[in-house]
N, C-alpha and C positions, 0 to 999 in steps of 0.2 A: 504493499499501499503505500502510496506517496505522501510523503508529509511536508517533504520540503521542495521549493524549488530554486535553483540558480537561474538567473533571469542574466543574457548578454543586453545591449543597452542599445547597438545600432545595429541598426536594420530591422530590431525585433521591438524597439520603442517608440524611437528618435529615425526617420526616415535618410538616409543617406544621401548624398548625390554625389558619388565620383566621379561620373562624367562632367560637373559641375565645375569639379575640382582640377581635373589632368586640360579643361581648357581654359581658367584660369591660369595655370601655369604655363600654358603654351604662349598664351595671348604675354606672358613677362618675358617668352624667350627661352622657355626649359622645352627639351625636345625629348628627353625621355627623363624617366623616374629610376637614375643608376642606384648600382647597388649601392655606393657609401650613400645614396638618400636614404637608401633602404634601411642599413645598420643605423644613419641619425633620427630616423623614424622610432626605431626600435628603443634606441638609448632615452630619448622622449618620452615615451611609453610607459618606461620604467621608472622614470624621474631623475636618471644616471645624469643626464645636464638640465643646467635652463632652458627658458624659453629665449634669452637671448641667444644661447650658445647655437641652439636647435635653430633658428631666424638667420642668425650669421651662417651658419653651413648651410640653406638654401641661397643664401648670399652667393656664396662661391661659386654656384652657379650662374647667378641672378647677378651678378655685377651692377646691372643698371637699375635694377630695384630696389626700392626703397624697402627697411624691413615693416613698414606698417602694408607695403601691399604684398608681401610673402604672406604675411598674417591672415590679411583678409583674403589670398587665395587658398589658403590653408582651412579657413574657416568655411568657404564652400561646400562642402560634405554637408555640414548641419545641414537638414531641411527641416520637414513640419514633424510635428507629433501629436499627431490624432487625440484628440479629446479622447474616443471610445476607448484609447489604450490603458486610458489612466483609468478610465469607470472598468474597464473589465480588470486592473489589479486592484482594484479598490473590494470589488466583488471575492477574490481570491483571499485577499488580505486577514479575514475571519476564519478562515479553514487551513491553513497553509502558512509555513515560516518560508517568509520570502526574502531573496537576496538577487542584490546586485553586483555584477562579474563583469567588470567591461576593460578593455584592451584601451585605453583611451590617454590623451593627454590636457593639462592643465588648462592651455590655450581652449579646447574643443569647449571643456566644460564650462570657464566660464562665458564663449558665445555661445554656448547653448540656453544657459542661465537666464542673461539678459535676454535673451530672444524670445524665452515663453516668460517670462518675468518670476518676482519673486513667490509669490502665490502659489503658480504652478507647479516649479518647482520643490517649493515645502511640501506639496501634497504629494508627490511623486515618490523626492525622498520619505515620504512618511509612512510608502507602503510597505519599504521595508526594513527586515530588522537589524539588516548590516550594507553600505554602498560599499562595494569594493571595485577602485580604482587602480589600474595598474600602475600609474604614478606613486600614488600612494603605500602601493603596496609595497614596491621594487620588482613585481613579477609580472609575466602578462603570459595569457592562453598561446600556444597550446603545450606550456609547460606545465608537467604536473606535481611540480610543486605548488603553483596554485591551485590549485583546486584541493589537496591533499590539505594546506594552511587555511584555506574556508572550512572544510568538512572540519578538523580538527577544534579550531577557535571556538567552533559551536558545537560540537560534538552531536555531527550529523552520521547518518549510516548512509553511504551510499547506494544500497539498496533498497532504500526511503528517500532517496534525491533524485528530481527530476532536471537537469539540466538543458536548457534551452537557447541556442547558438545560432548562426547566420552561417557558419564556416563548420564543415565536415571534418577538418583537422581538430578544432576545438572541440567538437561532441565526441571524436573517435579517441582523443587525448583523455577527456574527460570519462567515459566509459570503460577506460584502461584503467 
């Protein structure tokens, strides 16, 4: 019997606009998302580097772009958050222990909270017993330690815990 539900955030609750980000960066002159930018993103998602270091790292590939333009391009991925998803969570809350576990960074969370407003974000976060963002945990999915940490901190039994995510590698790691 399922007693606990761990939810991802992006494309589960907030819609992600991945093509908008690619377009915004192309407009700034970025031709490809190289391996070093991927590593920069991973480091930022686990809080290993600051926002300034992250944006400056992008700027080495976009020397004509201002840091603010890079931040704006980065945040174009954050789409809308349909109200019915919050209402769904509010219906689940009395029946399950709910947790949020997301690979994300401080820039995206700050933008999301500003976009939806204080009241909405407070209502959303209050649905969860605990919210885990990778940049605060120092861990990211699909690292098994990420899942093990949440399970251990809350004494959750895996057989009673459902994990909902939009990426197969994350659900496979959680299942393992």
